[in-house]
C-alpha positions as CSV (number, residue, x, y, z in Angstrom):
1,M,8.0,-22.8,-12.9
2,T,4.6,-23.6,-10.8
3,L,4.0,-21.5,-7.6
4,D,5.0,-25.0,-5.9
5,D,7.9,-25.7,-7.6
6,E,8.9,-22.4,-6.5
7,I,7.4,-22.7,-3.3
8,D,9.3,-26.2,-3.4
9,N,13.0,-23.9,-4.3
10,L,12.2,-21.5,-1.9
11,R,12.4,-24.5,1.1
12,R,16.3,-25.3,-0.4
13,I,17.5,-22.3,1.7
14,P,17.9,-22.4,5.3
15,L,16.4,-19.3,6.1
16,F,13.5,-19.6,4.7
17,A,13.0,-23.8,5.2
18,I,11.6,-22.7,8.6
19,F,9.2,-20.3,6.4
20,E,5.5,-21.2,7.0
21,I,3.8,-22.4,3.4
22,G,1.3,-18.6,4.1
23,A,4.2,-16.7,4.0
24,L,6.8,-18.3,1.7
25,Q,4.2,-17.8,-1.2
26,M,4.1,-14.0,-0.1
27,L,6.9,-14.1,-0.3
28,A,7.0,-15.2,-4.0
29,F,4.4,-13.6,-5.6
30,A,5.4,-9.7,-3.8
31,G,9.4,-10.4,-4.3
32,E,10.5,-8.6,-7.4
33,T,12.0,-10.1,-10.5
34,R,15.5,-9.1,-12.2
35,L,16.7,-10.4,-15.1
36,L,20.4,-9.8,-15.2
37,R,23.0,-10.0,-18.2
38,S,26.4,-12.0,-18.2
39,G,28.7,-8.8,-16.5
40,D,26.1,-6.4,-15.0
41,F,26.0,-6.0,-11.6
42,L,23.1,-7.0,-8.7
43,F,25.2,-4.7,-6.1
44,Q,28.9,-3.4,-5.5
45,R,30.7,-3.2,-2.7
46,G,29.5,-0.2,0.2
47,E,26.5,0.6,-1.8
48,E,23.4,0.2,0.8
49,S,21.0,-2.1,1.8
50,D,17.4,-2.5,1.2
51,G,17.0,-6.4,1.4
52,G,18.6,-9.5,-0.4
53,F,18.4,-11.4,-3.1
54,I,17.4,-15.4,-4.0
55,L,19.2,-16.4,-6.7
56,M,16.8,-17.9,-8.9
57,L,19.0,-18.7,-12.3
58,G,21.8,-18.8,-13.7
59,A,25.3,-17.5,-11.7
60,I,26.4,-15.2,-9.4
61,A,30.4,-14.0,-8.4
62,L,31.3,-13.4,-4.9
63,A,33.9,-10.7,-4.3
64,P,35.7,-7.6,-2.5
65,R,36.3,-5.2,-4.7
66,E,39.2,-4.5,-5.6
67,A,39.6,-8.9,-6.3
68,R,40.8,-10.0,-10.2
69,L,39.5,-13.3,-8.9
70,P,35.5,-13.9,-7.8
71,A,36.2,-15.2,-4.3
72,Q,33.2,-17.2,-4.5
73,V,30.6,-18.1,-7.2
74,L,26.7,-18.7,-6.2
75,R,24.6,-21.0,-8.3
76,P,20.2,-21.4,-7.6
77,W,19.1,-21.6,-4.7
78,A,21.0,-18.8,-3.0
79,L,19.6,-15.9,0.0
80,I,22.5,-13.2,-1.0
81,G,22.2,-10.7,1.3
82,E,20.8,-12.4,4.3
83,M,21.5,-10.0,7.0
84,A,20.5,-6.9,4.6
85,L,17.1,-8.8,5.4
86,V,17.0,-7.6,8.6
87,A,19.4,-4.2,9.3
88,P,20.4,-1.9,7.2
89,S,24.2,-1.7,6.5
90,L,26.7,-1.4,3.5
91,R,27.4,-4.2,0.8
92,P,31.1,-5.8,2.4
93,I,31.0,-7.3,-1.5
94,T,30.5,-7.0,-5.5
95,A,27.7,-9.2,-6.9
96,R,28.1,-10.0,-10.7
97,A,26.9,-11.7,-12.3
98,V,29.0,-14.1,-14.8
99,E,26.3,-15.3,-17.0
100,P,22.4,-14.4,-17.4
101,S,20.9,-15.2,-14.4
102,T,17.4,-14.0,-12.1
103,V,16.7,-12.9,-8.8
104,L,13.8,-12.4,-6.7
105,K,14.8,-9.4,-5.4
106,I,13.2,-9.6,-1.3
107,R,13.6,-5.2,-0.1
108,R,13.9,-5.2,3.9
109,A,9.9,-3.9,4.3
110,L,8.6,-6.7,2.8
111,F,10.6,-9.4,5.7
112,L,9.4,-7.8,8.1
113,Q,5.9,-7.0,6.7
114,I,5.7,-11.6,6.3
115,L,6.8,-11.6,9.7
116,E,4.1,-9.3,11.3
117,Q,1.4,-11.1,9.1
118,H,3.2,-14.7,10.5
119,P,4.1,-14.2,14.0
120,L,5.6,-18.1,14.3
121,T,7.5,-17.5,11.5
122,A,9.0,-14.6,13.2
123,A,9.6,-16.4,16.1
124,R,11.2,-19.6,13.7
125,V,13.5,-16.7,12.4
126,R,14.1,-14.8,15.6
127,E,15.6,-18.2,16.6
128,F,18.2,-18.6,13.4
129,F,19.1,-15.4,13.9
130,R,20.0,-16.6,18.0
131,E,21.4,-20.1,17.2
132,R,23.8,-18.0,14.3
133,L,24.7,-14.7,16.9
134,V,25.7,-18.1,18.8
135,D,27.7,-19.8,16.5
136,F,29.6,-16.2,15.6
137,T,30.1,-15.5,18.8
138,R,31.6,-18.7,19.7
139,E,33.6,-19.2,16.8
140,A,35.0,-15.2,17.1
141,A,36.1,-16.3,20.8
142,S,38.1,-19.3,20.1
143,G,39.9,-18.3,17.1
144,Y,40.4,-15.2,20.0
145,E,42.1,-17.7,22.7
146,G,44.1,-19.3,19.9
147,R,46.5,-15.8,19.7
148,D,46.9,-15.5,23.2
């Protein structure tokens, strides 16, 4: 896969669709590629997060540890752990490869470095997460109002 192909694929992910080309190039070059066999854990529920993952090839099942069946199976090009890119947290779910898979790990430190070096991208990312928070708040409020 060429760099242009990888950048085109990264743009399929909503968060990265707003990145400047230089920020996408930095992401593609500095991310850490990990190969997973079928059955390998990407991470388990309760583990401390230090970044997110981009699923480039294969399939990853997301599920609570207790669940026998996955709640969701992701296919390329999916971002796993979006919030872990910006804030430390504990993983709320378990992610496990259901077939041989390739992911690009984006450490939080790299993500923040990209934002520091690309102010326009940083402004776009700030707005992206602001809109997510507004939507979440609106949905939570409408769900709460329906409980009367």
